[in-house]
N, C-alpha and C positions, 0 to 999 in steps of 0.2 A: 371144588367140592360143593355139592348142593347143601341147602339148609338142613335137610333131613339127615344127610350124612354127617354134618357137623354136630348136630344134636346127638345122634347115636354114638359118635366117637367120644364126645365129652361125657355122655352118660355112662358109657362102658368104663371109662377111666375112673369116674367117681365110684362106681359100683365095686371096684376092687377093694374099696375101704368100707362101703356101706351098701350091701346088696339090695336094700329097700329103696335106694335113691330113685327118684323119678322126675320126669319133666312135666311142667305145666306151661302152656303157651303164653299166658298173659295174666298180669295183675289187674284188678279193678283200679287200684291206686298204687303206682310205682313208688318205691322207697327212695326219697330224694337223697338220702345219706350214702347211697351206693351209686357212684358214677359209672355208667355203662359206656364202654369204649366201642365205637363203631356201631354196626347193625345189632339190633336187639333180637336175640334168639329165644327168649323166654326165661323161665325159672328152673333152676335145678334145686330140688327139695331133698335134703339129706341131713344127717347128723354130721356136721363138719368138724366136730370134735374127734371123729375117727379118721379124718383126713390129715395129711401132712400140713404143717403150719403154712399159711399163706395161700391155700387153695381158694379161699373165698375171693381174694384179690385177683388171682389168676383167672378165675371164671369171669369176673367183672371186666377184666381186660380183653376178653375175647367175645363179649356180648351177652353174657348170662348173668342173671341176678341170683346169688346164692341165698337160699331160704331154709331155715330150720323147720322141722315138722310142726312144732307148736306155734309157728307164726302164720300158718296158712290153712285154709279150708277151701274146697272147690265147690262151685255151684253144681247142683245135681242135674240141672237142665243144660247148661252150656259149658261147664268145666272151667269157668273163669276163676282165677285165683283170688281169694278174698282174705283180707287181713284179719287175723284173730289176736294180734298183739296190740294191746292198748299203748298208744304213744303219748297220751296226756290224760289228766284226770277226767276230762269231759268226753273222752272217746266213747263212741257207741258203734256197734256193728252196722254195716250197710247191707245186711242180708237177714233173711228170716231163717232161723234154725227151728225146724219143725221136729221136735223130739219125738212126737207120736209116731211119725212115719220114717224118721231118720233122714229127712230131706233137708238140703240147704238151698235156698233160693235167693239169687242175687237181685239187686234192685231192678235191673233191666228186665229180667225174666218175670219178676213179680208183675210188671206192667204189660209185658209182651205176651205171656202165655195166657190163653183164654181161661177165665174163671179163677185165676190165681189170687187176685185181689179179694174176691169174695171169700175164698178159702182162708185167707189171712185174717179177715174180719171174723169169720166163723171160729177160727182157732182161738181168738182172744175173747170172744163173746161170753159175758157172764162168768169170767174166770179171774178171780182176784189174784192169782199167782202168775198172770200173764199180762203183758202190756204191749201195745203197738209202739213201734220205734219212730221217733221224729225224722230219722235218716231215711225212712221209707214212706211214711204216711204224714202228709201235711194237714194242717187244720182245714185248709180249703178243700182237700179231697174228702175229709170226713163230712164237712158240710154238704158237699155235692152228693154224698151217699146217704144223706138224711140224718146224720148224727149231729147233735148239738151239745155244747159243753154244759154240764150240769152244775159245776161249782163256780162260784164267783171268785173265790180266792184259791190260789194254787194249794195242792196238798203237798206235804213235806214229810219225808221219813228219813231219819238219819241220826247222827251222833249228838247234835246240839240240842239244848233244852227247847221243848215245844215241837220238835220234829218227830211227832209220834203218831202221825196219821197212818192207819192200818187199812190196806185195801179190803181185807175181809170184812171189817166193821163198816167201811164206807159202802161197799156193795150191798150189805144186808140192810143198811139204813135206807138207801135210795130204792132198793127193790121193794121194800115195804111201803114206801111213799108213792112210788110210781109202779103200780102192779102190772100195768100193760106195756111196760118198757123193757127193752134189753139194753145192756151196757157193755162198754169196752173202756179199759184204761189205756192212756197214752202217756208215755214218758215225755216230760217237758225238757229235762236236762239231768245230768248226773254230775256229781262233784267228788272230791276226795272222800268226803264223809257223809254225803247225803244224796237223795234222789228226789226230784220234784216231778209231780205228775198231775194229770187231770182225769176226770171221769166224763165220758160222753155217753149220751143215751138217745134212743129213738124208739118209736112205737113198734111193737112187734108186727111183723108182716111187711115192713117197708124194705125195699131193696133198691 
């Protein structure tokens, strides 16, 4: 049986219990807690609560990783499966979710597709409710594109006393001080109760 026939046969079996079940060829990051036996055929995405007990193990035993709908999103460019399920307090997405256009861009496509990095910067530029992710944009890349860190000490927003830095107030303050600059926020890290972040700026017209 060819790979395609195997995929179609398994998918048809799962769709008896969940009509919306579908196949995704690959994860960006495979879940190590699910041991795949033999050749890997991809992901079966479904509500496995509707399937008979043990179906998730059966799928893993024949080369498929079972995934619930709320655990995955796919790249709009390459259809790569991307994890949406946080697996620790410091987890951050490794994709750009562009809610304005309804697009999801994986890290590889962000760097591979012409103009995508510039679009990501533009998306976050002068927007206090948006921030670049460290899983996608390094400090070195920011410097290469003309951005410099404006704050000496990290900004903090969270549960603990003193963690009350507000991006709206920060952007207003720096915009008044550097009238010929544009700014982007970048997340430094996230924790259970807080987010650490920085502000980067560059003179307008620099690309």
